[in-house]
C-alpha positions as CSV (number, residue, x, y, z in Angstrom):
1,M,-20.3,-36.1,117.3
2,A,-20.5,-39.6,115.9
3,L,-24.0,-40.7,114.7
4,P,-25.5,-44.2,114.9
5,S,-25.2,-46.7,112.1
6,L,-27.8,-46.0,109.4
7,T,-29.9,-49.1,109.5
8,A,-28.2,-51.4,111.9
9,N,-30.6,-53.6,113.8
10,I,-33.7,-51.8,112.6
11,Q,-36.8,-54.1,112.4
12,L,-39.8,-52.3,111.1
13,P,-43.4,-53.5,111.8
14,P,-45.0,-55.1,108.7
15,L,-47.2,-53.1,106.3
16,V,-50.8,-53.9,105.9
17,F,-50.4,-54.3,102.1
18,P,-47.8,-53.4,99.5
19,R,-49.1,-50.1,98.3
20,P,-46.4,-47.9,96.5
21,L,-45.1,-45.0,98.5
22,L,-44.2,-41.5,97.4
23,M,-41.8,-39.9,99.7
24,I,-42.0,-36.1,99.1
25,G,-39.1,-33.9,100.2
26,H,-39.1,-30.1,100.4
27,G,-36.2,-29.8,98.0
28,T,-32.9,-27.9,98.1
29,R,-30.4,-26.4,95.8
30,D,-27.7,-27.8,98.0
31,D,-26.4,-31.1,96.3
32,H,-25.4,-32.5,99.7
33,G,-28.8,-32.0,101.2
34,R,-30.5,-33.4,98.1
35,N,-28.3,-36.5,98.3
36,C,-29.0,-37.0,102.0
37,F,-32.8,-37.1,101.3
38,L,-32.3,-39.6,98.4
39,E,-30.1,-41.8,100.6
40,F,-32.7,-41.8,103.3
41,V,-35.4,-42.9,100.8
42,Q,-33.0,-45.6,99.5
43,K,-32.3,-46.9,103.0
44,Y,-36.0,-46.9,103.8
45,Q,-36.7,-48.9,100.7
46,E,-33.9,-51.4,101.6
47,L,-35.5,-52.1,104.9
48,D,-38.7,-53.3,103.2
49,A,-38.7,-54.3,99.5
50,S,-42.4,-55.5,99.6
51,R,-43.4,-52.3,97.7
52,P,-41.7,-49.7,95.6
53,V,-40.7,-46.3,97.2
54,F,-40.3,-43.3,95.0
55,P,-38.5,-40.1,96.1
56,C,-39.6,-36.7,94.7
57,F,-39.3,-33.0,95.6
58,L,-41.8,-30.2,96.0
59,E,-39.4,-27.5,94.7
60,L,-35.9,-26.3,94.0
61,T,-34.7,-29.7,92.5
62,E,-35.8,-32.7,90.6
63,P,-37.5,-35.1,90.2
64,S,-40.7,-33.2,90.8
65,I,-43.8,-34.7,92.3
66,F,-45.6,-34.6,88.9
67,Q,-42.6,-36.2,87.1
68,V,-42.5,-39.1,89.4
69,I,-46.3,-39.7,89.3
70,Q,-46.2,-39.6,85.6
71,D,-43.5,-42.3,85.5
72,C,-45.4,-44.4,88.0
73,V,-48.6,-44.2,86.0
74,A,-46.6,-45.3,82.9
75,Q,-45.6,-48.4,85.0
76,G,-49.2,-49.1,85.8
77,Y,-49.5,-47.9,89.3
78,T,-52.7,-46.1,90.3
79,D,-53.0,-46.3,94.1
80,F,-50.3,-44.5,96.3
81,S,-49.4,-43.6,99.8
82,A,-47.9,-40.1,99.8
83,L,-45.8,-39.0,102.8
84,P,-44.6,-35.4,103.2
85,I,-41.1,-35.7,104.7
86,L,-41.6,-32.6,106.7
87,L,-41.1,-31.9,110.4
88,F,-44.0,-29.5,110.8
89,A,-47.4,-28.8,109.1
90,A,-47.1,-25.4,107.4
91,R,-48.1,-24.1,104.0
92,H,-46.0,-26.7,102.1
93,N,-47.8,-29.6,103.8
94,K,-51.3,-28.0,103.9
95,F,-51.3,-26.5,100.4
96,D,-48.4,-26.9,98.1
97,V,-47.9,-30.7,98.2
98,T,-51.6,-31.4,98.0
99,N,-52.0,-28.9,95.0
100,E,-49.3,-30.9,93.2
101,L,-51.2,-34.2,93.9
102,D,-54.4,-32.5,92.7
103,R,-52.7,-31.5,89.5
104,A,-51.6,-35.0,88.9
105,R,-55.1,-36.3,89.5
106,Q,-56.5,-34.0,87.0
107,Q,-54.0,-35.3,84.4
108,F,-54.5,-39.0,85.5
109,P,-58.1,-39.3,87.0
110,Q,-57.6,-43.0,87.6
111,I,-55.0,-42.5,90.4
112,Q,-55.8,-42.3,94.1
113,F,-53.6,-40.9,96.9
114,H,-53.6,-41.7,100.7
115,Y,-51.9,-38.6,102.1
116,G,-49.9,-39.0,105.3
117,R,-49.1,-36.5,108.0
118,H,-45.9,-34.7,108.9
119,Y,-43.5,-35.9,111.6
120,G,-44.5,-33.4,114.3
121,I,-43.5,-33.4,117.9
122,S,-43.3,-37.1,118.3
123,P,-41.8,-39.2,121.1
124,E,-39.2,-40.5,118.6
125,I,-38.0,-37.0,117.7
126,L,-37.9,-35.9,121.4
127,A,-35.9,-39.1,122.3
128,L,-33.5,-38.5,119.5
129,W,-32.6,-35.0,120.6
130,R,-32.5,-35.9,124.3
131,D,-30.0,-38.7,123.5
132,R,-27.8,-36.3,121.6
133,L,-28.0,-33.7,124.4
134,D,-27.1,-36.4,126.9
135,A,-24.0,-37.3,124.8
136,L,-22.8,-33.7,125.1
137,D,-22.4,-34.2,128.9
138,H,-19.7,-36.8,128.2
139,P,-16.1,-35.6,128.8
140,D,-15.3,-36.2,125.1
141,H,-17.8,-33.5,124.1
142,N,-17.5,-31.4,127.3
143,P,-13.8,-31.4,128.4
144,Q,-14.3,-28.4,130.6
145,G,-17.1,-30.1,132.5
146,I,-19.5,-27.3,132.1
147,S,-22.7,-28.0,134.0
148,R,-26.2,-27.9,132.5
149,E,-26.9,-25.1,135.0
150,D,-24.3,-23.0,133.1
151,T,-25.7,-24.0,129.7
152,V,-28.4,-22.4,127.6
153,L,-30.1,-24.5,124.9
154,L,-30.8,-22.6,121.7
155,V,-33.3,-24.4,119.4
156,V,-33.3,-23.2,115.8
157,G,-36.2,-23.8,113.5
158,R,-36.5,-23.3,109.8
159,G,-39.2,-20.6,110.1
160,S,-42.6,-20.5,108.4
161,S,-45.3,-18.1,107.4
162,D,-47.8,-20.3,109.4
163,P,-48.1,-19.3,113.1
164,D,-49.2,-22.8,114.0
165,A,-46.0,-24.4,112.7
166,N,-43.9,-21.7,114.3
167,G,-45.6,-22.3,117.6
168,D,-44.8,-26.0,117.4
169,V,-41.1,-25.1,117.3
170,F,-41.5,-23.3,120.6
171,K,-43.4,-26.2,122.0
172,L,-40.7,-28.6,121.0
173,A,-38.0,-26.4,122.6
174,R,-40.0,-26.2,125.8
175,M,-40.5,-30.0,126.0
176,L,-36.8,-30.6,125.5
177,W,-36.0,-28.1,128.3
178,E,-38.5,-29.5,130.8
179,G,-36.6,-31.5,133.3
180,S,-33.3,-31.0,131.5
181,R,-31.6,-28.7,134.1
182,Y,-30.3,-26.3,131.4
183,R,-30.4,-22.8,132.7
184,T,-33.0,-21.9,130.1
185,V,-34.0,-22.5,126.5
186,E,-34.3,-19.9,123.7
187,T,-36.1,-20.5,120.4
188,C,-35.2,-18.8,117.1
189,F,-35.4,-19.3,113.4
190,I,-33.1,-19.1,110.4
191,G,-35.6,-17.4,108.1
192,I,-39.0,-16.0,107.3
193,T,-40.2,-15.5,110.9
194,H,-38.7,-14.0,114.0
195,P,-36.6,-14.0,116.2
196,R,-33.7,-14.8,113.9
197,L,-30.7,-16.8,115.0
198,E,-28.5,-13.7,115.8
199,E,-31.2,-12.5,118.2
200,G,-31.4,-16.0,119.7
201,F,-27.7,-15.8,120.5
202,A,-28.1,-12.4,122.0
203,R,-30.9,-13.6,124.2
204,A,-28.9,-16.6,125.3
205,R,-26.0,-14.4,126.3
206,L,-28.3,-12.5,128.7
207,Y,-28.1,-15.4,131.0
208,H,-24.3,-15.3,131.2
209,P,-23.8,-18.9,130.3
210,R,-20.5,-20.7,129.9
211,R,-21.9,-22.8,127.1
212,I,-24.6,-22.4,124.4
213,I,-25.8,-25.6,122.7
214,V,-27.3,-24.9,119.3
215,L,-29.9,-27.5,118.2
216,P,-30.8,-27.1,114.5
217,H,-34.2,-28.8,114.2
218,F,-33.8,-29.8,110.6
219,M,-34.2,-33.3,109.1
220,F,-31.3,-33.1,106.5
221,T,-28.5,-30.7,105.8
222,G,-28.8,-28.0,103.1
223,A,-28.2,-24.3,102.6
224,L,-30.0,-23.2,105.8
225,V,-28.2,-25.7,108.0
226,K,-24.9,-24.5,106.6
227,K,-26.0,-21.0,107.3
228,I,-26.6,-21.9,110.9
229,Q,-23.1,-23.4,111.1
230,R,-21.6,-20.2,109.6
231,I,-23.4,-17.9,112.1
232,T,-22.5,-20.2,115.0
233,A,-18.9,-20.0,114.0
234,E,-19.1,-16.2,113.8
235,Q,-20.7,-16.0,117.3
236,Q,-18.0,-18.3,118.7
237,S,-15.3,-16.0,117.2
238,Q,-17.0,-12.8,118.6
239,Y,-17.6,-14.3,122.1
240,P,-14.7,-16.7,122.7
241,D,-15.4,-16.9,126.4
242,I,-18.7,-18.7,125.8
243,E,-18.4,-22.2,124.3
244,C,-20.7,-22.7,121.3
245,V,-21.6,-26.4,120.6
246,E,-23.7,-27.2,117.6
247,L,-25.5,-30.5,117.3
248,P,-25.9,-32.1,113.8
249,E,-29.2,-32.1,112.0
250,I,-31.4,-35.2,112.5
251,G,-30.0,-37.0,109.5
252,L,-30.4,-40.7,108.8
253,H,-31.2,-41.7,112.3
254,P,-32.9,-45.0,113.3
255,Q,-35.7,-43.1,115.0
256,L,-36.5,-41.4,111.7
257,F,-36.9,-44.7,110.0
258,Y,-39.3,-46.0,112.8
259,L,-41.3,-42.8,112.6
260,T,-41.6,-42.9,108.9
261,R,-43.0,-46.5,109.1
262,Q,-45.6,-45.3,111.6
263,R,-46.7,-42.5,109.2
264,E,-46.8,-45.0,106.3
265,L,-48.9,-47.4,108.3
266,E,-51.3,-44.6,109.2
267,T,-52.0,-44.1,105.5
268,Q,-52.8,-47.8,105.1
269,R,-55.0,-48.0,108.1
270,G,-56.9,-44.8,107.4
271,E,-55.7,-43.3,110.7
272,V,-54.2,-40.0,109.5
273,K,-55.2,-37.0,111.6
274,M,-53.9,-33.5,111.6
275,N,-54.1,-30.8,114.2
276,C,-55.8,-27.8,112.6
277,E,-57.5,-26.2,115.6
278,A,-55.2,-23.2,115.4
279,C,-54.5,-23.4,111.7
280,K,-55.0,-20.0,110.0
281,F,-56.4,-21.6,106.9
282,R,-59.1,-23.4,109.0
283,L,-59.9,-20.2,110.9
284,S,-60.3,-18.3,107.6
285,A,-62.6,-21.0,106.3
286,L,-64.8,-20.8,109.4
287,S,-65.0,-17.0,109.2
288,Q,-66.3,-17.4,105.7
289,G,-68.9,-20.0,106.7
290,T,-67.0,-22.8,104.9
291,P,-67.3,-26.2,106.6
292,H,-63.8,-27.4,107.6
293,S,-63.1,-30.4,109.8
294,H,-59.8,-30.4,111.7
295,D,-59.8,-34.2,111.3
296,H,-58.5,-34.7,107.7
297,S,-58.7,-38.5,107.7
298,H,-60.5,-38.7,104.3
299,H,-60.0,-41.9,102.3
300,D,-57.5,-40.1,100.1
301,H,-56.7,-37.3,102.5
302,N,-57.1,-34.6,99.9
303,H,-56.3,-31.8,102.3
304,S,-56.3,-29.0,99.7
305,H,-60.0,-29.4,99.0
306,D,-60.7,-28.3,102.6
307,H,-59.1,-24.9,102.3
308,P,-60.1,-21.9,100.2
309,H,-57.5,-20.3,98.0
310,S,-55.7,-23.6,97.6
311,S,-54.8,-22.8,94.0
312,H,-52.2,-20.2,95.0
313,G,-48.6,-21.0,94.3
314,H,-45.7,-21.4,96.7
315,H,-45.2,-18.6,99.2
316,H,-41.9,-17.5,97.7
317,H,-43.5,-16.6,94.3
318,G,-44.6,-13.0,94.8
319,G,-45.4,-13.5,98.5
320,P,-45.0,-10.9,101.2
321,N,-41.6,-10.0,102.4
322,L,-41.7,-11.0,106.0
323,D,-38.2,-9.8,106.9
324,D,-39.6,-6.5,108.1
325,L,-41.1,-7.1,111.6
326,D,-44.0,-4.7,111.1
327,A,-44.9,-6.3,107.8
328,Y,-44.6,-9.7,109.4
329,H,-47.1,-8.9,112.1
330,Q,-49.5,-7.4,109.7
331,R,-49.5,-10.4,107.3
332,I,-48.9,-13.5,109.4
333,W,-52.5,-14.4,110.2
334,Q,-53.7,-13.7,106.6
335,V,-54.2,-16.6,104.3
336,P,-52.8,-16.3,100.8
């Protein structure tokens, strides 16, 4: 389906002051996905040239967070806003990015970060997906005129080793389904956690739909989005009587630019708040008698100082294999 023009008619609210911005992507080995992120950062910079914007990646590709900060310090910058360009708050947001910022601060003690929050279940994200679902009712995208009552919505998340983030995917799916008139909604994941995408399709077919709409809740394309596309095509081939329609990932959508500006403004106004009531890292800290506030609106939002064990590396380096369901349930509420 055709997507809106990238930055046509976008007017962003003004910043409080021209503080440099680090936009931190997850990273991917997929060149197309990497370029989509870099294009997003470039377009966001073009919308407001009052301060420099620097793209960097947590892992899998370059430039790394540390490399970019090193370059910025060489140019004389010492005070930054830092935004994790992530949909949900899981380990990457809570630990890995902040560990990298801490490492840079140790090397360059003169620098200060004002760390923003993830995108979350925002009205902008919900409106974006609802608009795309509405478009699928148009005859151009639904030539058979299949009703919503004969359609199952299948929401696909990335998957995380953090129950709080996984729960947010289910909440997003439920909020999209409420009032939609789709027969039901099923939620699944492409990796790490369960149920996986194949099981999501199996559950969807139990309702005997004429159509299954696959909604990949990803910001940009990459290896996992392409895997979702392959599996969807396989399912369509195996079950030709059920139409499988896959929406594109969020991509460079105007709502994403608006939401990014909101997150940047939060860092400038000191309004950053994160929901950690059900965070396993907070619960672990409380069980050990460690003070831990769920409102992380510190002046530099140094989130990693609030959690024990924050010096551990990324979960894919020697972490537990969560493909086995028994192992998953045994390990999921443990902190690294």
